[in-house]
C-alpha positions as a printed NumPy array, in Angstrom:
array([[114.373,  86.549,  92.538],
       [117.671,  84.94 ,  93.336],
       [118.483,  84.256,  96.978],
       [121.   ,  86.876,  98.083],
       [121.728,  89.477, 100.678],
       [118.484,  91.144,  99.624],
       [116.392,  88.231, 100.939],
       [118.147,  88.39 , 104.316],
       [117.621,  92.128, 104.6  ],
       [113.939,  91.826, 103.651],
       [113.319,  89.194, 106.33 ],
       [114.918,  91.459, 108.901],
       [112.858,  94.409, 107.724],
       [109.622,  92.471, 108.033],
       [110.288,  92.07 , 111.759],
       [111.727,  95.531, 112.471],
       [109.817,  98.803, 112.977],
       [110.963, 101.613, 110.683],
       [111.848, 103.922, 113.601],
       [114.205, 101.316, 115.05 ],
       [115.625, 100.419, 111.662],
       [116.81 , 103.946, 110.887],
       [117.958, 104.664, 114.426],
       [121.412, 103.726, 113.126],
       [121.246, 107.006, 111.112],
       [122.89 , 105.541, 107.988],
       [120.522, 104.208, 105.349],
       [122.429, 102.061, 102.874],
       [121.288, 101.44 ,  99.311],
       [120.578,  97.781, 100.127],
       [118.336,  98.718, 103.072],
       [116.487, 101.308, 100.998],
       [115.818,  98.737,  98.26 ],
       [114.615,  96.171, 100.783],
       [112.305,  98.749, 102.363],
       [110.694,  99.791,  99.087],
       [110.177,  96.158,  98.096],
       [108.422,  95.543, 101.408],
       [106.326,  98.711, 101.7  ],
       [105.642, 100.143,  98.24 ],
       [101.902, 100.448,  97.556],
       [102.126,  99.664,  93.831],
       [103.989,  96.431,  94.544],
       [101.465,  95.453,  97.208],
       [ 98.57 ,  96.   ,  94.792],
       [100.172,  93.711,  92.229],
       [100.847,  91.122,  94.924],
       [ 97.107,  91.062,  95.604],
       [ 96.43 ,  90.442,  91.904],
       [ 99.003,  87.655,  91.868],
       [ 97.43 ,  86.114,  94.972],
       [ 94.103,  86.095,  93.122],
       [ 95.695,  84.197,  90.216],
       [ 97.24 ,  81.732,  92.664],
       [ 93.838,  81.201,  94.289],
       [ 92.28 ,  80.418,  90.915],
       [ 95.108,  77.984,  90.197],
       [ 94.54 ,  76.163,  93.498],
       [ 91.018,  75.273,  92.291],
       [ 92.102,  74.269,  88.777],
       [ 91.674,  70.559,  89.514],
       [ 87.995,  71.147,  90.186],
       [ 87.439,  71.236,  86.41 ],
       [ 88.173,  67.491,  86.307],
       [ 85.769,  66.612,  89.137],
       [ 82.096,  65.641,  88.708],
       [ 79.244,  67.986,  89.533],
       [ 76.834,  66.648,  92.123],
       [ 73.559,  68.36 ,  92.986],
       [ 70.673,  67.404,  95.198],
       [ 67.041,  68.541,  95.057],
       [ 64.157,  67.822,  97.372],
       [ 60.572,  68.978,  97.769],
       [ 57.573,  68.424,  99.999],
       [ 54.055,  69.425,  98.9  ],
       [ 50.785,  69.328, 100.867],
       [ 47.575,  69.264,  98.792],
       [ 43.988,  70.023,  99.726],
       [ 41.8  ,  69.486,  96.63 ],
       [ 38.199,  69.123,  95.583],
       [ 37.697,  66.433,  92.939],
       [ 34.78 ,  65.825,  90.51 ],
       [ 34.787,  62.985,  87.962],
       [ 32.08 ,  62.158,  85.364],
       [ 32.051,  58.903,  83.4  ],
       [ 30.488,  57.803,  80.117],
       [ 27.788,  55.772,  81.877],
       [ 26.505,  58.941,  83.475],
       [ 27.85 ,  58.276,  86.952],
       [ 29.529,  61.008,  88.86 ],
       [ 31.956,  60.966,  91.766],
       [ 32.738,  64.008,  93.841],
       [ 34.699,  64.677,  96.982],
       [ 35.768,  67.779,  98.762],
       [ 38.835,  68.577, 100.874],
       [ 40.854,  65.589,  99.735],
       [ 44.183,  65.867, 101.442],
       [ 47.438,  64.344, 100.246],
       [ 51.178,  64.935, 100.579],
       [ 53.976,  64.38 ,  98.135],
       [ 57.682,  64.007,  98.998],
       [ 60.337,  64.033,  96.267],
       [ 64.135,  63.932,  96.318],
       [ 66.937,  63.289,  93.879],
       [ 70.732,  63.353,  93.608],
       [ 72.223,  64.078,  90.171],
       [ 75.796,  63.506,  89.066],
       [ 77.257,  64.96 ,  85.881],
       [ 80.862,  64.194,  85.003],
       [ 82.425,  65.601,  81.857],
       [ 84.751,  62.943,  80.46 ],
       [ 85.836,  64.706,  77.281],
       [ 85.356,  68.23 ,  75.932],
       [ 88.135,  68.603,  73.395],
       [ 90.851,  68.853,  76.111],
       [ 89.364,  72.169,  77.202],
       [ 89.741,  71.274,  80.877],
       [ 93.462,  70.584,  80.469],
       [ 93.952,  73.817,  78.537],
       [ 92.123,  75.816,  81.19 ],
       [ 94.389,  74.411,  83.877],
       [ 97.465,  75.341,  81.828],
       [ 96.067,  78.848,  81.339],
       [ 95.623,  79.311,  85.085],
       [ 99.241,  78.266,  85.605],
       [100.34 ,  80.869,  83.057],
       [ 98.282,  83.558,  84.797],
       [100.211,  82.881,  88.02 ],
       [103.487,  83.321,  86.125],
       [102.092,  86.496,  84.563],
       [101.346,  87.855,  88.04 ],
       [104.9  ,  87.11 ,  89.176],
       [106.323,  88.906,  86.142],
       [104.087,  91.922,  86.767],
       [105.35 ,  92.095,  90.348],
       [108.966,  91.891,  89.173],
       [108.353,  94.623,  86.608],
       [106.864,  96.907,  89.249],
       [109.718,  96.079,  91.621],
       [112.251,  97.16 ,  89.011],
       [110.304, 100.368,  88.311],
       [110.048, 101.186,  92.027],
       [113.702, 100.359,  92.708],
       [114.812, 102.52 ,  89.758],
       [112.782, 105.439,  91.122],
       [114.254, 104.851,  94.567],
       [117.853, 104.722,  93.308],
       [117.461, 107.906,  91.273],
       [116.165, 109.722,  94.355],
       [118.69 , 108.132,  96.728],
       [121.706, 109.017,  94.603],
       [120.314, 112.494,  94.012],
       [120.513, 112.981,  97.789],
       [124.111, 111.732,  97.731],
       [124.811, 114.071,  94.816],
       [123.357, 117.054,  96.668],
       [125.278, 116.134,  99.839],
       [128.488, 116.179,  97.829],
       [127.439, 119.522,  96.369],
       [126.902, 120.756,  99.934],
       [130.46 , 119.751, 100.83 ],
       [131.714, 121.647,  97.782],
       [129.801, 124.749,  98.942],
       [131.259, 124.394, 102.433],
       [134.723, 124.105, 100.939],
       [134.112, 127.337,  99.064],
       [132.937, 128.883, 102.338],
       [136.203, 127.961, 104.034],
       [138.131, 129.645, 101.209],
       [135.95 , 132.756, 101.485],
       [136.43 , 132.808, 105.263],
       [140.166, 132.735, 104.666],
       [139.762, 135.588, 102.15 ],
       [137.885, 137.637, 104.759],
       [140.626, 137.072, 107.336],
       [143.374, 137.987, 104.875],
       [141.472, 141.076, 103.674],
       [140.943, 142.244, 107.258],
       [144.616, 141.712, 108.077],
       [145.781, 143.534, 104.946],
       [143.367, 146.393, 105.632],
       [144.561, 146.697, 109.228],
       [148.186, 147.143, 108.15 ],
       [147.311, 149.5  , 105.324],
       [148.098, 147.142, 102.482],
       [144.528, 146.385, 101.444],
       [141.4  , 148.173, 100.37 ],
       [137.993, 148.058, 102.006],
       [136.188, 147.01 ,  98.779],
       [138.252, 143.798,  98.834],
       [137.017, 143.067, 102.371],
       [133.428, 143.921, 101.486],
       [133.512, 141.746,  98.394],
       [134.969, 138.845, 100.399],
       [132.136, 139.173, 102.919],
       [129.53 , 139.361, 100.136],
       [130.949, 136.192,  98.575],
       [130.942, 134.484, 101.976],
       [127.293, 135.409, 102.575],
       [126.4  , 134.145,  99.107],
       [127.996, 130.809,  99.969],
       [126.106, 130.689, 103.272],
       [122.86 , 131.278, 101.374],
       [123.794, 128.532,  98.894],
       [124.472, 126.168, 101.818],
       [121.039, 126.912, 103.301],
       [119.342, 126.226,  99.957],
       [121.322, 123.031,  99.569],
       [120.315, 121.807, 103.04 ],
       [116.662, 122.554, 102.262],
       [116.879, 120.663,  98.966],
       [118.388, 117.627, 100.707],
       [115.588, 117.66 , 103.311],
       [112.969, 117.807, 100.521],
       [114.589, 114.912,  98.653],
       [114.578, 112.848, 101.863],
       [110.851, 113.469, 102.249],
       [110.36 , 112.267,  98.688],
       [112.475, 109.19 ,  99.422],
       [110.367, 108.472, 102.517],
       [107.261, 108.597, 100.333],
       [108.742, 106.106,  97.871],
       [109.715, 103.757, 100.718],
       [106.342, 104.37 , 102.428],
       [107.826, 105.174, 105.827],
       [106.86 , 108.008, 108.233],
       [108.261, 111.409, 107.292],
       [109.515, 111.857, 110.862],
       [112.028, 109.032, 110.444],
       [115.508, 110.531, 110.24 ],
       [118.592, 109.049, 108.609],
       [121.654, 109.851, 106.559],
       [122.627, 108.374, 103.229],
       [126.051, 107.239, 102.103],
       [128.609, 109.834, 101.02 ],
       [129.756, 108.244,  97.77 ],
       [128.386, 107.093,  94.443],
       [129.895, 103.815,  93.283],
       [129.915, 103.418,  89.501],
       [129.764, 100.045,  87.769],
       [132.234, 100.395,  84.898],
       [131.918,  96.786,  83.702],
       [128.671,  97.027,  81.731],
       [128.957,  95.839,  78.114],
       [126.477,  96.732,  75.39 ],
       [126.529,  93.302,  73.741],
       [125.798,  91.523,  77.036],
       [122.906,  93.867,  77.803],
       [121.274,  93.391,  74.395],
       [121.877,  89.633,  74.095],
       [120.197,  88.894,  77.439],
       [117.123,  91.066,  76.814],
       [114.751,  88.233,  75.899],
       [115.427,  86.388,  79.133],
       [115.703,  89.341,  81.538],
       [113.511,  92.212,  80.329],
       [110.192,  92.192,  82.274],
       [108.514,  94.112,  79.453],
       [109.358,  91.435,  76.89 ],
       [108.648,  88.597,  79.306],
       [105.211,  90.036,  80.107],
       [104.315,  90.303,  76.426],
       [105.643,  86.808,  75.747],
       [103.561,  85.433,  78.616],
       [100.464,  87.18 ,  77.252],
       [101.144,  85.49 ,  73.905],
       [101.268,  82.106,  75.656],
       [ 97.975,  82.844,  77.423],
       [ 96.322,  83.977,  74.175],
       [ 97.407,  80.763,  72.456],
       [ 95.808,  78.752,  75.265],
       [ 92.623,  80.821,  74.946],
       [ 92.521,  79.916,  71.255],
       [ 92.918,  76.217,  72.163],
       [ 89.971,  76.589,  74.525],
       [ 87.853,  78.085,  71.771],
       [ 88.868,  75.386,  69.28 ],
       [ 87.783,  72.805,  71.853],
       [ 84.203,  74.059,  71.423],
       [ 84.171,  72.324,  68.027],
       [ 84.512,  68.887,  69.604],
       [ 81.715,  66.756,  71.084],
       [ 81.252,  66.75 ,  74.827],
       [ 81.027,  63.303,  76.41 ],
       [ 79.65 ,  63.17 ,  79.929],
       [ 78.65 ,  60.524,  82.429],
       [ 75.245,  61.136,  84.028],
       [ 73.675,  59.448,  86.99 ],
       [ 70.586,  60.058,  89.135],
       [ 69.078,  58.659,  92.254],
       [ 65.348,  59.578,  92.555],
       [ 62.879,  59.144,  95.37 ],
       [ 59.197,  60.108,  95.44 ],
       [ 56.355,  59.305,  97.815],
       [ 52.644,  60.202,  97.561],
       [ 50.234,  59.7  , 100.436],
       [ 46.498,  60.296,  99.724],
       [ 44.024,  60.284, 102.588],
       [ 41.178,  59.582, 100.178],
       [ 40.645,  59.116,  96.434],
       [ 37.697,  59.455,  94.106],
       [ 38.879,  56.997,  91.468],
       [ 39.252,  53.445,  92.836],
       [ 42.204,  52.909,  90.503],
       [ 44.149,  55.748,  92.145],
       [ 46.421,  54.387,  94.898],
       [ 46.167,  55.736,  98.415],
       [ 49.911,  55.369,  98.841],
       [ 52.628,  55.355,  96.19 ],
       [ 56.446,  55.288,  96.447],
       [ 59.113,  55.238,  93.757],
       [ 62.873,  55.182,  94.198],
       [ 65.684,  54.015,  91.988],
       [ 69.085,  54.586,  90.434],
       [ 69.911,  55.253,  86.794],
       [ 73.044,  56.123,  84.858],
       [ 74.309,  56.519,  81.335],
       [ 76.465,  58.457,  78.914],
       [ 75.534,  61.686,  77.17 ],
       [ 77.056,  63.144,  74.037],
       [ 76.567,  66.754,  72.961],
       [ 77.612,  67.376,  69.367],
       [ 77.971,  71.004,  68.252],
       [ 76.449,  71.45 ,  64.81 ],
       [ 75.67 ,  75.118,  64.327],
       [ 75.812,  78.054,  66.732],
       [ 75.674,  80.962,  64.348],
       [ 79.395,  80.604,  63.493],
       [ 80.179,  82.07 ,  66.917],
       [ 82.985,  79.569,  67.574],
       [ 84.654,  80.447,  64.274],
       [ 84.393,  84.143,  65.102],
       [ 85.984,  83.661,  68.526],
       [ 88.849,  81.617,  67.044],
       [ 89.533,  84.331,  64.477],
       [ 89.542,  86.948,  67.24 ],
       [ 92.098,  84.875,  69.152],
       [ 94.288,  84.616,  66.064],
       [ 94.165,  88.391,  65.627],
       [ 95.03 ,  88.871,  69.309],
       [ 98.05 ,  86.579,  68.976],
       [ 99.212,  88.382,  65.815],
       [ 98.851,  91.735,  67.567],
       [100.847,  90.583,  70.593],
       [103.606,  89.155,  68.396],
       [103.89 ,  92.458,  66.536],
       [103.876,  94.272,  69.87 ],
       [106.678,  92.007,  71.091],
       [108.791,  92.775,  68.019],
       [108.115,  96.497,  68.412],
       [109.055,  96.426,  72.099],
       [112.199,  94.464,  71.319],
       [113.289,  97.002,  68.687],
       [112.476,  99.908,  71.01 ],
       [114.422,  98.343,  73.875],
       [117.432,  97.716,  71.646],
       [117.381, 101.347,  70.554],
       [116.894, 102.685,  74.086],
       [119.676, 100.517,  75.485],
       [122.024, 101.618,  72.705],
       [121.219, 105.277,  73.395],
       [121.544, 104.801,  77.157],
       [124.871, 103.017,  76.708],
       [126.22 , 105.893,  74.606],
       [125.163, 108.273,  77.367],
       [126.779, 105.96 ,  79.93 ],
       [130.053, 105.874,  77.958],
       [130.079, 109.62 ,  77.4  ],
       [129.454, 110.348,  81.08 ],
       [132.256, 107.958,  82.049],
       [134.655, 109.847,  79.819],
       [133.414, 113.171,  81.187],
       [133.84 , 111.864,  84.733],
       [137.468, 110.891,  84.105],
       [138.121, 114.301,  82.604],
       [136.48 , 116.159,  85.488],
       [138.32 , 114.065,  88.1  ],
       [141.599, 115.225,  86.564],
       [140.278, 118.759,  86.206],
       [139.252, 119.091,  89.86 ],
       [142.821, 118.395,  90.962],
       [144.084, 121.169,  88.706],
       [141.409, 123.578,  89.968],
       [142.218, 122.823,  93.621],
       [145.925, 123.325,  93.034],
       [145.216, 126.576,  91.205],
       [143.121, 127.901,  94.129],
       [145.819, 126.909,  96.615],
       [148.456, 128.776,  94.608],
       [146.226, 131.834,  94.156],
       [145.411, 131.904,  97.866],
       [149.117, 131.798,  98.762],
       [149.905, 134.51 ,  96.193],
       [147.103, 136.635,  97.65 ],
       [148.434, 136.04 , 101.159],
       [151.863, 137.241, 100.019],
       [150.359, 140.224,  98.21 ],
       [151.557, 139.044,  94.806],
       [148.07 , 138.677,  93.254],
       [144.781, 140.552,  93.527],
       [141.495, 139.408,  94.986],
       [140.048, 139.412,  91.467],
       [142.505, 136.697,  90.468],
       [141.611, 134.689,  93.576],
       [137.894, 135.081,  92.884],
       [138.395, 133.874,  89.321],
       [140.193, 130.728,  90.471],
       [137.495, 130.17 ,  93.093],
       [134.842, 130.413,  90.405],
       [136.782, 127.92 ,  88.291],
       [136.914, 125.519,  91.255],
       [133.194, 125.947,  91.895],
       [132.383, 125.208,  88.252],
       [134.739, 122.215,  88.268],
       [132.972, 120.781,  91.325],
       [129.569, 121.273,  89.698],
       [130.679, 119.511,  86.51 ],
       [132.397, 116.692,  88.41 ],
       [129.438, 115.946,  90.671],
       [126.997, 116.201,  87.762],
       [129.124, 113.816,  85.671],
       [129.289, 111.309,  88.534],
       [125.533, 111.474,  89.168],
       [124.668, 111.354,  85.471],
       [126.926, 108.319,  84.997],
       [125.037, 106.572,  87.801],
       [121.706, 107.543,  86.252],
       [122.804, 106.082,  82.918],
       [123.868, 102.883,  84.694],
       [120.506, 102.634,  86.5  ],
       [118.634, 103.187,  83.232],
       [120.655, 100.492,  81.444],
       [119.973,  97.952,  84.174],
       [116.297,  98.957,  84.343],
       [115.844,  98.432,  80.615],
       [117.7  ,  95.131,  80.764],
       [115.834,  93.924,  83.877],
       [118.916,  93.229,  86.01 ],
       [118.541,  96.18 ,  88.356],
       [118.014,  94.026,  91.467],
       [120.729,  91.457,  90.792]])
């Protein structure tokens, strides 16, 4: 990941308790992203897998080192011996005691095995890169989920403001209806209807507040912070209007974690096939031994058997193992590797085509929502002006409460469409960047 503000925020988060962090009451998008990258369980699990790959890589050089083993043994004997010879003589002894001490150090150093050692080291390096890509892929997935939830809270907060604005209009309707009724110019049904509409808006506000609280709990779960931690989110949704379809598609091969993961698996499979092809080559090894043995007999039956014997010495040489026939197992494994590579290449092409299609569809949605947003931003101004005029006409007794209610309903619908268009445009933007792999840049 590129060094940016995100790195700075993450370092600060690592040293700051969550309760203190959100004491400021405003949780920005950047802080939410940094928190999910630090705390998310799925990301942590993949980090453990990547650490395992890195550990294997740290021991990769061991494949080039010799193997050294040592053996030793000490044996005490208590034997009865009987020997008969051709001349008819016989020798016999009982409880002959002896001890035997042996020890050896063996060295085996593989000098050549068809470059299998080098290939294995390269494969371990690729596994580390695979782990990093898996982490990045999970980061993007987690951040996308976070952003969808975060901006849904912002969306619902804006919807709450729209409900409260409707409440203020209904409160004004109640006051005007009461005043008109008191001077004999109004009817009680108008007042009752105004109060019913006001209560309906109060109920809608309560539901909206409950929904926002539930979405915050869900956001806390995604960020893996205590549910008791309280905060507010920002009040606006900023739209990136500079996304271009051609740029998103042309950079897919270098930015999409899905494609990069498949490509890395292809690289690993090709190295596995090189390892299996190496089994066709001879194995040349350097072997060396140092041996020591000592036998101490307290007594012997045969005069030619020594009472004491010791042997020690050093030997070395080269060994060559030539594979001739192993039931065609090596050929079978190579063919399996070739099939695996072919499968992964087809999978890569399929994923590439699917991503191109999904990005094209998401971009059309993004463009359509942008156009709808522009239309609804103009429309909300007209609806507000219409309500203002209707309210003034109602105050002057020129229009009826039914006309005012109709304009109120038009304003309510306009707010719903506007806020939905803004949120849906942001969702389309998030989806485009998720598919492309640039969500965290």
